[in-house]
N, C-alpha and C positions, 0 to 999 in steps of 0.2 A: 445432492450437493453438487453442483456444476465445478468441475476442476479443470475443463479446457477452455481457451479463449471463445471458440465458436459456441461453446455451451453456455457461456455466461452471456454473450452478447444474443443469443436466441431468447434467454431468460430475462434478460433485460429488455428485450423488445416485448415479449408476452406480456411483461409484468408492469410496462408503461414506464420504464425507468429512464428519466432524461438526464439526469446528472448521476455522477460518480464521485464519491469523496474517497480520497488516496490517505489512508491515515497511518500514523508513525506517533511515535513518542519521543520527546526530548530526553535530554540526560537527567532530569528529575522524575521522568514518568508521565509528564504532562502530555495528553493526546493531542496532535497537531493533525491539519488535514489540509489538502489540496483539492479543491471542488472543481471537477472538469464537466463540460457539456458533453452532450450525446455523439458531438462530432470527434471527439478524442478518444472515445472509448478503446479504439483500436490499438492506438499508442500508447495508453495507459495499459492495457493488458500485456503489451510487448515489453514493459520497462524502460519506455522512452521519454517519460514525463520527468522532467528536470526543475528543480526549485534551487532558491539562494539559502544555503545553509550556512551562511553567516548572519542571517537573520533569526535564527534558532540560538538561543542561549547555549553556549558549551559545545557547539558541532565543529565550527571551521573558522579561519580568518577570511577576511575579504578576498585576499588573493588566491584562495582555494574554495570558492564559494558554491560553485557548480556541483549540485550532487543529483543523484539519480533515485527515482522512487520505484522499488521492484517489487510489484504486488506478490503476495501469497495468494493463489488462486484459490486454495482451499477456504479462505476466509471470506468469500464474497457473500454477501447479505444484502437483502433490501428493507429498509427500514419501513415499518408498516404504517407509517402514516403518509397522508397524500399532501402533496402542495399543489398551488394553482397551476404548477408546471409539470405535474406528474411526480412520480415517485423518485427517491434518492437512493442508490445503493452505495455499497461501501466495500472497500478492500483494506485489508491490513497490509502495510508495506515494510521492507526492509531497505536500509539506506545503503547505496553504494557509491563509489565515488565515479567519474566520468570515464575511466578506464574499464568499468564492470566489476572491480574487484570491491568485496566487503568493505564499508565503511567501519574502522574499528571503534568508533564512538556510537555504533547504532546500539541500543539496548536489546532488541530483538538478536543481534548478531552475538553480542557478549552473551545473552542467555543460552543461545545454541551452543556456544563453547564451552560454558560450564557444564551443560546437560552431557554433551558428548564427554567430556573429560572425567563426569561422575559415573 
């Protein structure tokens, strides 16, 4: 399984991946995602993709809405089905504040804290 950005990009190219879903969960555990075209893969792998956190129930207020999607490179997978536009890959992401610090309301971050404490 690829774990470096250049390995993921190479595998995406080899497997005809034209779209990438950056997946995360909301506070209720419902999967959300931001889908990007191939031209944005480099930015996605560098954790430079932002989204509006105020549009996700329980995340932030409108004044603090910009949030970063930080991909866990070990979670890269290519969905097994084809689309008319090529395949779709996915990465599971942590949520970060715009300064790069972990977002306290990110369920993955909360799980990591609990596992570390245990």
